[in-house]
N, C-alpha and C positions, 0 to 999 in steps of 0.2 A: 926559460923558452915561456914563450906566453902564448895563452893556449886561446884563440877564437871559438871553434864549435863546443868544444868542455869549458861550462861553465860552473864551477865550483864556490859554495858556499859555503863555511865551517860556523858551525855554533854546536852549544852545550854536548861535544862528542861527535854531533854526526852530520858528517860530510854530504852536502845534496849539489850532485854536479845534473844540470840541464844540457842535455844533446841538443846542442840551438842550429837549426840549419831547417829552420822552416822554411823557406820557400823551396826546399826541395826534400817535404814530409821526414826533413834529419836524416836523410839515406846515408849510408855507409859508406865516405870515398878513402880516398887516400889520404885527404888531410888527416880526417878520423882516426886512423892510424897513426896517424901520424904523432898525435896529440896522445891517443890510449897509453902508448907505454911509459910517456913521463908521468900522468894522472895513477897509474897504478904502482908506479915506483913512491909517488909523493904520499898517498891514500898511506900506502904500505911503511912508509918511515916515521908519518909522524904520529906521536905518541895522545897528542891531543883528538884524532879520530880513530873511533870504538866503530862507528855505522857507519859503512856511502849507502847513499841513496841514487838512482839510477830514475833521471825521466825525460821525458823530451816539452820541447817548445811547440808549443800551434796544436794541430790537428792531431801530429801524432806522436808514437813514442819514435820508431825509428819505420819505417815501409818499406826497408829491405835494402839490399845493397843496390851501387848506382850503376845501373843498366847501360848508362854510354861508356864505364869506366870499364864494361864485364865484356861489353861488344866488342866482337874483331880477332876475339884473343885464342892465342894456338890452342894447341891439347896441353902443351906445356905448360904455357902462361896461365892454365887455366888449374891445371894441377897447383901450380903454383900458387895462387890467389888466391883457390883454398884452401893450403896450405897455412898460410901466412893469417889468414880469417879464424881459422882452426886451434892457431896458437895464443891472438890474443884473447878470444875466450875463454880459452881453458888456463890464459894467465890470473884473469875473474874468475874462475873459478873456484880457480887454487888460492887467490889472496886467503891470508889466514882470517881477515875481517870478515863479519857477516855483509852482505850485500842485498836492497830492498828495493827490487824492481818497481817504482813506481808506474805501473803505463797507463797514460793519458789518453790514450787512441789509437789510432793505426799500430799495431805490432806483428809484420808481413814482412815474411821472408828472413834475412838477413838479422832484422828485427823483433821477431820473436826468437827466433836463436839466441838473441845478443839475452832477451829476457828469462830465458830458459837457462841462463851460463850463469843468473843468478840465482840466490838463494832463497828467496821467499818474493814473490808477485801476488802485488794488491793492482787493482785495476779497476777505474771510472768505468761508471756504468754504460759511458760507450764507447767504448777502449771494442777495437775489432780483431781477429788473430786470423792467421792464415799462415801457411806454407805454399805458396803460386806457384811457386819454381817450374811446376809443369807446365806452365801455361806458355812459359817461354824455351821448351825444351830440354831442361832441365832441371836438375835435383838439387836439393838446397847443399849447401857445399863450406857452413861453418859447424857438422856434425848437427843438422836436424834431425838426421837421420840416426841419427844417434841418441841425441837427446829425448829426442818427444816420444822413441817408445817405450822408455823407460820412466817416463813421468805419467803417462796418459795410458797406458797400454798399450799392446801391438796394434786390434782393432782400433782404436778411435784415432793412433796416429796414420797408420794407416789411410783411413780414410779422408784425414787429411791431409795427406803428403801424394796420396792417388788423384780426388778430387782435385785438387786446387782450391778449397772449398773459405772462402770466409765464417767465420763463427762470432756471436758473440757474447761478451763479457757473463751471461748468466751460463751456456754448455760450457763456456773455457770453466768455472769453476763448479758445474757438474763433474765434468770430465778431470777436476785435479790440474789441473794446465796453470792456478788463480787461486790462490788461500783464501784471496776475500776480496766481494765489489763494493763498492762505495758507490754514491751521487758525485759527480764530477768534481762539484766546490771543495768536497770533505777528501780528495784525494790524497794532497801532502801532507794533511794535520793526521789520515791516518796511516799513512807512511813513517809518521814522525811518532806518531804513537806506540806504534811497534817499534822503532829503531830505539826509542827511550826504553820500554822495559827491555831489549838486550841490554843495553847501553851498562842498564845498570845490573846485572847480572856480574858470577866473577869471568873479569877476562880471558883469562887464561880453560880457562872451563867451556867459556861461548867456544873459542878456536878451536878448541880438544870436538868438544860435539862436531861442529862442520868438520874438523878436518878428518876423525875416527870416520863419522858416516859418510861421507864422499870416498875416501879409501876405502872403505870396506866393503862398499857396493862393487869394487872390481876385486874383490877376492870372492873364496868358497866362505858359507858361514862359518867355520871350525876358525879360518886365518882373521875372519873378522870380530871372532871373541875374542879370540888372544891378542889381537891390538887394542881392540877397548879395554883388555884387564892391564894390557902393561902401561896406556894412559891415566887410565883409572887413577892406578898407581901416585903416577907421578904426581898427582897432586894432594897427595897427602904431605908433599915437602912444602906447601905453597899455600894455596887459597884453599884449598879444605879447612888448614886451621882455624883462620878467621870465620871462616863459613863457619864452621859447626861452632865454635866459641861464640860468635854475636848469636847465632840460634838459638843455645843452651843458656845466651848471658839474654834471653829476649830484645836484642838490638836489632839494627841494621850493619850489618856488614861493612869495614871500611877497606876497599879492596886494595889503598893506597900500602895499607901497614904488608901486604903480600910481595 
């Protein structure tokens, strides 16, 4: 399927996907979600993709869901709309490969919810963040009420959720909503540098680090530790052999041997 909104470029193990609907500030609409599943299928399937970067074209990362598409829905349609968005973003969260959001501008409503489903967020100093849904008489529907408190704590989450205020990149960094802030002209380079750092590590170990951390967050501490121990052991059947041998031989590991 040819994609018109999600434009992907792959180089050196890194897939950079640009959300390209700048005339609507990249608002999430039916066409976006129609292309989304196919994109994630392809990224998951391709062995030449180790890390995914998501960014937006123009002034916005994503400025929210398409309000015109939401307007006039019934209660049942509203619930279905929310569930479909939650499922789409959950797929990104569960993707085995690491995902970096390179937030170039507005990340509002569904856009911030999309960014929060990524594993790492790097922001332009001009980026703006918010969950302004209460201005429309609604709440976030793509799991923003659940991910935001987990990322920044309840106090800052409720401040954003109940005021609908927008915050800048430095406040987002202070809250822990993003991991790094760079000047706009350096955004993609910074995201690529982080992606290359991750891509050079043991791919199975990276996938398991993501999986165990995310799954463990939903468990009690003892169950999470048990999961970690189990998965830790599996690596001694493959990557750990090459990784530790390379360390002892004072050379870079060759992950293709595993």
